[in-house]
C-alpha positions as CSV (number, residue, x, y, z in Angstrom):
1,M,-2.4,13.8,-28.4
2,R,0.2,11.1,-28.4
3,H,2.9,13.4,-27.0
4,I,0.5,14.5,-24.2
5,A,-0.2,10.9,-23.3
6,I,3.5,10.2,-23.1
7,L,4.0,13.3,-20.9
8,I,1.4,12.1,-18.5
9,L,3.0,8.6,-18.3
10,L,6.4,10.1,-17.6
11,L,5.0,12.3,-14.9
12,G,3.2,9.5,-13.2
13,F,6.2,7.2,-13.4
14,T,8.6,9.8,-11.9
15,A,6.3,10.4,-9.0
16,C,6.5,6.7,-8.1
17,I,10.1,6.9,-7.0
18,P,10.2,6.8,-3.1
19,P,12.5,9.3,-1.5
20,G,15.4,8.2,0.6
21,H,16.1,4.8,-0.9
22,D,19.7,3.8,-1.5
23,D,21.4,2.3,-4.6
24,Y,18.6,3.3,-7.0
25,A,18.8,5.5,-10.0
26,P,16.6,5.8,-13.1
27,P,17.7,3.6,-16.0
28,P,20.1,5.2,-18.4
29,A,18.8,6.8,-21.6
30,Q,18.3,4.4,-24.4
31,P,20.1,5.2,-27.7
32,Q,18.4,5.3,-31.1
33,L,14.9,4.9,-29.9
34,L,12.2,4.5,-32.5
35,A,10.0,7.6,-33.1
36,D,7.3,8.2,-30.4
37,S,8.7,5.4,-28.2
38,V,9.3,5.8,-24.5
39,V,11.4,3.4,-22.3
40,L,10.3,3.7,-18.7
41,S,11.8,0.6,-17.0
42,T,12.1,-3.1,-17.5
43,A,8.6,-4.4,-16.8
44,P,8.2,-7.9,-15.3
45,E,5.9,-10.5,-16.8
46,Q,2.4,-11.0,-15.4
47,A,1.5,-7.7,-13.7
48,P,-2.3,-7.9,-13.2
49,L,-4.8,-5.1,-12.7
50,S,-4.5,-3.5,-9.3
51,T,-7.3,-3.3,-6.7
52,W,-7.3,0.5,-6.7
53,Q,-7.9,0.6,-10.5
54,A,-11.1,-1.6,-10.2
55,R,-13.4,0.9,-8.6
56,P,-13.4,4.6,-9.6
57,V,-13.9,7.1,-6.7
58,T,-16.0,10.2,-7.0
59,A,-14.6,13.1,-4.9
60,N,-17.8,14.1,-3.1
61,A,-16.5,14.9,0.4
62,Q,-18.7,16.9,2.8
63,W,-17.6,19.6,5.2
64,V,-18.2,19.1,8.9
65,E,-17.9,21.9,11.4
66,S,-15.8,21.5,14.6
67,G,-17.8,21.4,17.8
68,T,-19.0,19.5,20.8
69,Y,-21.6,16.7,21.0
70,I,-23.3,15.8,24.2
71,V,-24.0,12.1,24.5
72,Q,-27.7,11.2,24.7
73,P,-29.2,8.0,26.2
74,G,-28.9,5.2,23.7
75,D,-26.2,6.8,21.6
76,T,-23.6,4.6,19.9
77,L,-20.3,5.8,18.4
78,R,-21.6,5.0,14.9
79,G,-24.9,6.8,15.6
80,I,-23.0,9.9,16.8
81,A,-20.9,9.7,13.6
82,N,-24.0,9.6,11.5
83,K,-25.5,12.6,13.3
84,T,-22.4,14.8,13.1
85,G,-21.1,13.6,9.8
86,A,-17.6,13.0,11.3
87,G,-15.8,9.6,11.2
88,S,-16.4,7.3,14.1
89,Q,-12.7,6.4,14.4
90,V,-11.7,10.1,14.4
91,I,-14.3,10.8,17.2
92,A,-12.9,7.9,19.2
93,S,-9.3,9.0,18.8
94,A,-10.0,12.6,19.6
95,N,-11.8,11.7,22.8
96,G,-9.6,8.8,24.0
97,L,-12.3,6.2,23.5
98,V,-11.3,2.6,23.0
99,D,-13.2,-0.5,22.0
100,P,-16.0,-1.3,23.1
101,Y,-16.4,2.6,23.1
102,V,-18.4,3.0,26.3
103,M,-20.0,6.4,26.7
104,H,-22.3,8.0,29.3
105,P,-25.2,10.3,28.8
106,G,-24.1,13.9,29.3
107,Q,-20.5,13.2,28.2
108,R,-19.1,15.9,26.0
109,L,-17.3,14.7,22.9
110,K,-15.0,16.8,20.7
111,I,-16.0,16.7,17.0
112,T,-13.1,17.2,14.7
113,G,-14.1,19.4,11.8
114,G,-12.9,19.1,8.2
115,R,-13.8,17.4,4.9
116,Y,-15.0,13.8,5.2
117,H,-15.3,11.2,2.4
118,A,-18.0,8.6,2.8
119,V,-16.6,5.3,1.6
120,D,-18.5,3.5,-1.1
121,S,-18.6,-0.2,-2.0
122,G,-15.3,-1.6,-3.4
123,E,-13.3,1.6,-2.9
124,T,-9.7,1.3,-1.8
125,G,-7.8,3.7,0.4
126,I,-5.3,4.4,-2.4
127,A,-8.0,5.2,-4.9
128,I,-9.7,7.5,-2.4
129,A,-6.5,9.4,-1.7
130,R,-5.7,9.7,-5.4
131,A,-9.2,11.1,-6.1
132,Y,-8.4,14.0,-3.7
133,G,-4.7,14.4,-4.5
134,A,-3.6,13.5,-1.0
135,P,-1.0,11.0,0.2
136,W,-2.8,7.9,1.6
137,R,-0.4,7.6,4.5
138,D,-1.6,11.0,5.8
139,V,-5.2,9.7,5.7
140,V,-4.2,6.6,7.7
141,A,-2.6,8.8,10.4
142,L,-5.5,11.3,10.5
143,N,-8.1,8.6,10.9
144,A,-6.0,6.3,13.3
145,L,-6.7,3.3,11.0
146,E,-5.4,0.0,12.2
147,E,-4.8,-3.5,11.0
148,P,-6.3,-5.2,9.0
149,Y,-6.9,-1.8,7.2
150,I,-10.2,-2.9,5.6
151,L,-12.6,0.0,5.1
152,R,-16.4,-0.4,5.5
153,V,-19.1,1.1,3.3
154,G,-20.4,4.3,4.8
155,Q,-17.2,4.8,6.9
156,K,-16.2,8.5,6.9
157,L,-12.6,9.4,6.3
158,L,-11.2,12.7,7.4
159,L,-9.1,14.2,4.5
160,P,-5.8,16.2,5.1
161,A,-6.2,19.9,5.2
162,T,-3.7,20.1,2.4
163,A,-5.9,18.2,0.0
164,P,-7.2,20.4,-2.8
165,S,-10.8,21.6,-2.2
166,D,-11.5,21.1,-5.9
167,P,-9.6,17.9,-7.0
168,A,-10.8,18.4,-10.6
169,S,-8.8,21.6,-10.8
170,L,-5.4,19.8,-10.3
171,S,-2.8,20.3,-12.9
172,I,-1.0,17.5,-14.7
173,E,2.0,17.9,-12.3
174,Q,-0.2,17.9,-9.2
175,R,-2.1,14.8,-10.4
176,A,1.3,13.1,-11.0
177,A,2.4,13.9,-7.5
178,A,-0.9,12.4,-6.2
179,F,0.2,9.1,-7.7
180,D,3.1,8.7,-5.3
181,L,3.0,5.2,-4.0
182,E,5.1,3.2,-1.5
183,I,5.0,-0.3,-0.1
184,D,3.3,0.9,3.1
185,D,0.5,2.4,1.0
186,I,-0.2,-0.9,-0.6
187,V,-0.1,-2.7,2.8
188,T,-2.6,-0.2,4.3
189,G,-4.7,1.0,1.4
190,S,-5.2,-1.7,-1.2
191,Q,-8.1,-3.6,0.2
192,P,-11.5,-2.9,-1.3
193,A,-14.2,-1.7,1.2
194,L,-16.6,-4.2,2.5
195,D,-20.4,-3.8,2.8
196,D,-21.5,-3.5,6.4
197,G,-21.7,-7.0,7.9
198,A,-19.9,-8.7,5.0
199,A,-16.8,-10.9,5.6
200,A,-13.5,-10.8,3.7
201,R,-12.9,-13.7,1.3
202,E,-10.6,-16.5,2.3
203,P,-7.3,-16.8,0.4
204,S,-7.1,-19.1,-2.6
205,D,-5.3,-22.5,-2.3
206,W,-4.9,-22.6,-6.0
207,R,-2.9,-20.4,-8.4
208,K,-5.8,-18.5,-9.8
209,A,-6.6,-14.8,-10.0
210,I,-9.0,-13.3,-7.5
211,T,-11.0,-10.4,-8.8
212,P,-9.6,-7.0,-7.9
213,N,-12.8,-6.0,-6.1
214,A,-12.6,-8.9,-3.7
215,T,-11.4,-8.2,-0.1
216,I,-9.0,-10.8,1.2
217,A,-8.9,-12.0,4.8
218,T,-5.8,-11.3,6.8
219,P,-3.8,-14.4,7.8
220,A,-3.9,-15.7,11.4
221,G,-1.1,-15.3,13.9
222,F,2.5,-15.6,12.8
223,S,5.6,-16.6,14.8
224,G,8.0,-14.3,13.0
225,R,10.3,-17.1,11.7
226,F,11.7,-16.4,8.2
227,Q,14.1,-18.1,5.7
228,W,16.3,-16.6,3.0
229,P,14.3,-16.0,-0.2
230,V,17.4,-16.5,-2.4
231,D,21.0,-17.7,-2.0
232,G,23.3,-14.9,-3.0
233,K,25.7,-12.2,-1.8
234,V,24.3,-9.2,0.0
235,I,25.3,-6.2,-2.0
236,S,23.5,-3.6,0.1
237,N,22.6,-4.0,3.7
238,F,19.8,-2.6,5.8
239,G,20.0,0.9,7.3
240,S,21.3,4.4,6.7
241,K,23.8,5.0,3.9
242,G,24.5,8.6,4.6
243,G,23.3,11.7,2.9
244,G,19.7,11.0,3.8
245,K,19.7,7.7,2.0
246,V,18.2,4.6,3.6
247,N,17.9,1.0,2.6
248,D,14.7,-0.5,4.1
249,G,15.9,-4.1,3.4
250,L,18.6,-6.1,1.8
251,N,19.7,-6.2,-1.8
252,I,21.0,-9.6,-2.7
253,G,22.9,-10.2,-5.9
254,V,21.7,-13.3,-7.9
255,P,21.7,-14.3,-11.6
256,S,18.6,-13.4,-13.7
257,G,16.1,-16.2,-13.5
258,T,17.0,-17.2,-10.0
259,P,13.8,-18.6,-8.2
260,I,12.5,-16.3,-5.5
261,R,11.0,-18.2,-2.6
262,A,8.5,-17.1,0.0
263,S,10.3,-16.4,3.2
264,A,7.4,-17.7,5.3
265,D,3.8,-18.9,5.0
266,G,1.4,-16.2,4.1
267,V,-1.0,-14.7,1.6
268,I,0.0,-12.6,-1.5
269,A,-1.1,-9.0,-0.7
270,Y,0.3,-7.6,-4.0
271,S,1.9,-8.8,-7.2
272,G,2.6,-6.1,-9.8
273,D,4.9,-3.3,-10.9
274,E,3.2,0.1,-9.9
275,I,6.2,1.2,-7.8
276,G,8.7,2.0,-10.6
277,V,11.8,1.9,-8.4
278,F,11.2,-1.8,-7.5
279,G,9.9,-3.1,-10.8
280,G,8.3,-6.4,-10.3
281,L,7.2,-6.5,-6.7
282,I,5.5,-9.1,-4.5
283,L,4.2,-8.4,-1.0
284,I,3.3,-11.3,1.3
285,N,1.1,-10.7,4.4
286,H,2.1,-13.2,7.1
287,G,-0.3,-12.0,9.8
288,S,0.3,-10.3,13.2
289,G,1.6,-7.2,11.4
290,W,4.4,-9.1,9.5
291,V,4.9,-8.4,5.8
292,T,7.7,-9.3,3.4
293,A,8.6,-7.6,0.1
294,Y,10.4,-8.9,-2.9
295,G,11.5,-6.4,-5.6
296,H,13.2,-6.4,-9.0
297,A,11.5,-9.6,-10.2
298,D,11.5,-10.3,-13.9
299,K,8.6,-12.7,-13.6
300,L,5.7,-12.9,-11.1
301,N,4.5,-16.4,-10.5
302,V,1.7,-15.5,-8.0
303,T,-1.4,-13.5,-7.8
304,R,-3.1,-11.4,-5.1
305,G,-5.1,-13.5,-2.7
306,Q,-3.1,-16.7,-3.2
307,K,-2.0,-18.7,-0.2
308,V,1.7,-19.6,-0.2
309,K,4.0,-21.7,1.9
310,A,7.6,-21.0,3.0
311,G,10.0,-22.0,0.3
312,E,7.4,-21.9,-2.5
313,V,8.7,-20.2,-5.7
314,I,6.8,-16.9,-6.1
315,G,8.8,-15.4,-9.0
316,L,12.1,-15.1,-10.8
317,A,14.8,-12.5,-9.9
318,G,16.0,-10.0,-12.5
319,E,16.8,-6.3,-12.9
320,S,13.4,-4.8,-13.4
321,G,13.0,-1.3,-11.9
322,Y,15.9,1.0,-11.1
323,V,18.9,-1.3,-10.9
324,Q,21.8,-2.0,-13.2
325,E,22.4,-5.7,-12.3
326,P,20.3,-8.7,-11.4
327,Q,19.3,-8.8,-7.7
328,L,16.5,-9.2,-5.2
329,H,15.4,-6.4,-2.9
330,F,14.1,-8.1,0.2
331,E,12.3,-6.4,3.1
332,I,10.7,-7.6,6.4
333,R,8.2,-5.2,8.0
334,K,6.5,-5.4,11.4
335,D,3.6,-3.1,12.1
336,R,4.3,-1.1,9.0
337,K,7.9,-0.4,9.9
338,P,10.9,-1.9,8.1
339,V,13.2,-4.0,10.4
340,D,16.6,-5.4,9.7
341,P,16.2,-8.8,7.9
342,N,19.6,-9.9,9.3
343,I,18.0,-10.1,12.7
344,H,15.2,-12.4,11.6
345,L,16.9,-14.6,9.0
346,P,19.0,-17.7,9.8
347,K,22.7,-17.1,10.1
348,R,24.7,-18.2,7.1
349,G,28.2,-19.7,7.2
């Protein structure tokens, strides 16, 4: 049984390596390991429970037939979704409806068929996707989900056609592949679903853990002004490296234990080590679609839901994850897309 458990851990870990990233390779084999021991990567200190581990998801999606719905007097988008079993956002997207979703009696609406999962209290997008063996990013695209990416109880999510019809029949290898995780997945799929009419919780002003099943409010507007998170030499720049390899940020060489500072005001969206390639990883949501990422930390000084100021120490740099020397991997993302940090950071002499 122990060997089976080790195999599952290795499969899950291997699946966490994002494709197309530059300058990363699995850590070298460790000589003279003790019997039954497995070295996966250097883990950072203080990696708390993730939101998508807090609320198990039951795969109970219902099939909806494709068709046409004729709008009746008094109909609302949500009401039509309830009648047809399809997702309201999917209906809106398929028919070009935009907020406030004005419809007229007699109007014919296309209903997109497929399997729909009804979101339950506290479920996260990542956990839902994993329950069905489907990439969360595909669910985001299918359902035209938008910032702040907070699901609502009762919301119906269309699942990719490639998702297995019987998730319980997945093999170990297929389940491992379903655990593929990227920074964008955490940004868009880590918030627990809210009950209808409930409000997200305000970020904490103090360094204290917020329970994984709490939904955190998105910060207000942000100007887009950043500062360097560490002072060191850039050892890998942003952009294509050839051969299909891409660096989504900057890799900055610094000694182990170098303080990592928040590049701008924001709220901690993630602090953990589930993406093996980056080791200790911190994500800060700055609002207005801006997110910064800080990878390869050996120590995490912050927790999810904590409010931070520019320049505040959020962790200590190291060589956790798939690197061979101490460094910080730093990214700036706008509306989910990585942008060149050199454009947004102050020029250095």
